[in-house]
C-alpha positions, 0 to 999 in steps of 0.5 A: 499499499503502502504501501503504507501505502498504506495503502489508503483507500477506505472500504465503503462497506455495507455490512448489513444489507442493502436496507443498512445505511452505510457511511459514505467515506472518501479518502485518496488512494495515494498519499505519498510520503517524503523518504524517511531521510528527509523527515525528523526522527526523534528516536531518543524521545519516541518511536511514534514516527516508525510505528505510524509509518508502518502501522497508522495511529490505530494499528500501532496501539497493538504495542500497548498490549503486551509486556516488554518481556513478551514483546521481546520473546515473540519478536525474536521468533520473528527475526529467526523467520526474517533471517532467510539464509539462517547465517545469524544476521538480518541484512537490509535486504532480508529486512525489506524482503520481510516488510514487502511480504507482510505488506503483500500478506495484510493486503490479501488478508484485508481482501479476504475479510471483506470478500464474503460481504460482497460475494453474495451468490458465493460463486467466488466472484464478485459482480458489479452488481454485487458490489454496487448493491452491497455498497450503494444499495441503501442510496439507490433505494432510499434517495429521499432520505439522502442529506445533501452531503450524502448525495453529493458523495453517492453521486461522485463515487458511484461512477468513480467506483464503476470506472475503478471496477472496469479497470480492474476487471481484465477480462471484461466480464463485469465480474472480479476474481479474487486477484481483480477484486484486490487490485480494485481495492488496492490499485496502488499495488497493480501496474495496470491500475496506475492511472487510476490512482493518479486520475482519482488523485487528480479529481480529488485536489483539482478543485477548479476543474482545470485538469491541473494542480496548481500550487495553491490546490497542492498546498490546500491538499495538505494545509487549511489556512486559517483567516489572516493566519501566516503559513507555518515553515513547513508549508513554505518548504512545501511550496518550494518543493512544488516549484523546484521538484514537483513542477518538472516543466516549470509551467506553474502547475502539475499535469498527469505525468508530474502527479504520477512522479509525485505520488508514485515515484519509481525510484523510491521504495518506502520498504527499502527506505524503512529497512535501511532506517531500521538497520541504521538505528540498531546497528550497534557495531556498524557492520551493515547488518543486524544480529538478534541481540541488536534487534531485541536491544532496539525492540521497541523500534521494531515492535508494532511496525510493518516488520512484525506484521502490523502488530499481529506477529506479536499477538498471535502464534504464526507457524509460517509467513 
């Protein structure tokens, strides 16, 4: 997601059938994060950045469920699995691979959790009609009960979902296999869905609907101006980032290719960046690899991160990943 990215798409899930009113919610598919090295780490005070970079705020709370001793014991077992070649060391590459495997497993487990809510006829496929009815059935059947906000969201999200569904439906049969539905829910993870990610991002930020993202729209997506209030330093820095790096052709606005370069950079790997950070912070003898002892010594940086399966590997016993 992801990664994170996350990752970042909120399901419009109706769990009670077509007559239970779902909450229409919308979030951007991709919220690009700058490289970890560009952000301030206050690891001598708190590991909140690492936990939230891996988990998000809610999932990071899993850390509080175990004592330090329990966490270290379970983390030690995870380290044994990360060490692919069983040489007693965890390299940056092994840690990166582990994080990516965990991300992928998280995505497929997420799809598995919601699959039965949409596969109404239990044919192991999800048709567009099944998805539409489960997600938007209430709004289709009860238009008189819609408030203005819901009506606006409904009219925007239904055709948007249909467009995304059709893009994910590679064989064009109006039904999604497990893999196609995964692409629908997590488009940022699939190459053939990248255009949809870019288009949806443009639609969300482009308030004047001119087909581009200007600097004010770019800033407004991350910062709300107070009446007469000055912009903080980080916003000024973001304006400079827009002019110096985001706006590649220097025409004062971002087109689709520039948006793609911004939110889906080909030269940046979040898992690689986090793996390098974890190794750098925990590598006591500076040999570019970690022993189990070094990881356990710095256990509270690892606990609750994607390296421990969004906290789940610390609260469950998994025989294999």
